[in-house]
C-alpha positions, 0 to 999 in steps of 0.5 A, a space after each residue: 508547516 513543520 507538522 505536515 505528514 509529507 515532510 516527515 515521510 520516510 523515502 525507505 517507506 516510499 519505496 517499500 509502499 511502492 514495491 507492494 503496489 507493484 506487486 499487487 496492482 500490476 499484472 506485469 510484475 515479472 521475474 526481473 521486478 521480483 529480483 529487483 525487489 529481492 536485491 533492495 530487501 537484501 540491501 538494508 535491514 530497514 528495507 525489509 522491516 518497511 516492505 513487511 510493514 507496507 505488505 501488513 498495512 496492505 492486507 489489513 486495508 483489504 479487510 476494511 470495506 469501501 463505503 460504497 459497500 456499507 448498506 446504511 438505510 435510508 441512505 444513498 451510497 456514494 456511487 448514487 445509487 438508491 
């Protein structure tokens, strides 16, 4: 299928998203990682643009509550709690 979203994925975006995940989900992000990120960002303006976009997406995603955090009267949440 030519319209498959994965076939159109931008490799720069993939790396940028990976950097954002590493920063926010890993306690082991250290000075060496930071230096590698800075080097990657400096290598190409497209890297910086993709990283900024990925960072904004990360922040916006945090503003959206999980479906389990939304109380819907008369229903059970996805975790099985009444």
